[in-house]
C-alpha angles and dihedrals in degrees: 000000000000115000133183090237093057111126110247096217091054095045111042132038108246131162117261092250090053092048091050093047092054094044093048089052090052094250105140105140134037088251088059090050092051088062092064133079110245091233091055091052089048089053093059112108106251097029115108138162092281090060090062091052085068102030101048098056091042090053092048091049088059094047091249136128135182118274113279116245 
């Protein structure tokens, strides 16, 4: 079962730099990620287009989306 409090690093396959970027920004769970604008996540050093290939479907599976601008 997919839950909003699932830990991102334990759920989706991200590169080590992407994992570090999220952790350093305090984004640990999908609920944390939903509090961010997608463009702000994309601006984190270590997050690239491949990260969103994993993150976007995982967010949708949990009924979440990024914060609206």
